[in-house]
C-alpha positions in Angstrom: -2.2 -10.8 -15.7 -1.6 -10.2 -12.2 -0.8 -6.6 -11.2 0.8 -5.1 -8.0 0.7 -2.1 -5.6 4.0 -1.3 -4.0 4.2 1.9 -1.6 6.6 2.9 1.1 5.7 4.9 3.9 7.7 6.5 7.0 5.0 6.0 9.7 6.8 7.7 12.2 5.1 5.1 14.7 4.7 1.9 13.7 2.5 0.8 16.8 0.3 3.6 15.9 -0.4 3.4 12.5 -0.9 -0.4 12.1 -4.5 -0.3 13.6 -5.6 2.7 10.8 -4.1 0.4 8.2 -6.1 -2.3 9.4 -9.2 -0.7 8.9 -8.4 -0.1 5.3 -11.1 2.3 4.8 -10.0 3.4 1.6 -10.9 -0.4 0.6 -7.7 -0.6 -1.3 -7.1 -4.2 -0.1 -10.8 -5.2 -1.0 -9.5 -7.1 -4.2 -6.1 -7.9 -3.4 -5.0 -11.6 -3.7 -1.7 -11.4 -1.6 -1.3 -8.5 1.0 2.3 -8.3 2.9 3.4 -5.0 5.3 7.3 -5.6 5.5 9.3 -3.2 8.1 12.8 -2.0 7.3 15.5 -3.7 9.4 17.4 -0.2 9.8 14.1 1.5 10.6 10.9 -0.3 11.6 8.9 2.7 11.5 9.6 2.6 7.6 7.0 -0.2 6.0 6.4 -1.5 2.7 3.2 -2.3 1.4 2.9 -5.1 -1.4 -0.5 -5.9 -2.6 -0.9 -8.4 -5.6 -4.1 -8.5 -7.8 -5.9 -10.5 -10.4 -5.9 -7.5 -13.2 -4.3 -4.4 -14.0 -7.7 -3.1 -13.6 -8.2 -4.0 -10.1 -4.6 -2.6 -9.2 -5.7 0.7 -10.6 -9.1 1.0 -8.9 -7.4 0.6 -5.9 -5.0 2.9 -6.5 -7.4 5.3 -7.5 -9.4 4.4 -4.1 -6.1 5.2 -2.0 -5.0 8.6 -3.5 -8.6 9.9 -3.5 -8.9 9.2 0.2 -5.9 11.3 1.2 -5.0 8.9 3.6 -1.6 9.0 2.5 -1.1 12.9 2.9 -1.3 12.0 6.6 2.8 11.2 5.9 5.5 13.2 5.0 7.9 10.6 3.6 6.1 8.2 1.1 6.7 6.7 -2.4 3.7 5.4 -4.2 1.1 3.9 -4.7 3.2 2.3 -7.7 1.2 0.2 -9.9 3.8 -2.7 -11.3 3.5 -5.4 -13.6 5.8 -8.4 -14.0 8.9 -7.4 -16.0 8.9 -10.8 -18.0 
């Protein structure tokens, strides 16, 4: 069963944030099957990160690495990472 992580971040400066994101130091995207970064039309510094994993176990492992890394503490305005399943 596929599982997903969705995180919203107010980056403050997308152009400065993106190279750090691309490095993926916490290895959050290591097992991701699909990854998307979406920018808000109203505020291009607000991003939504969508990751899809093969299993709930992979998504929870990735979430644990991301939270444990402290990377998200750099931002005052975040929501997530949220681990989600399809609502069939």
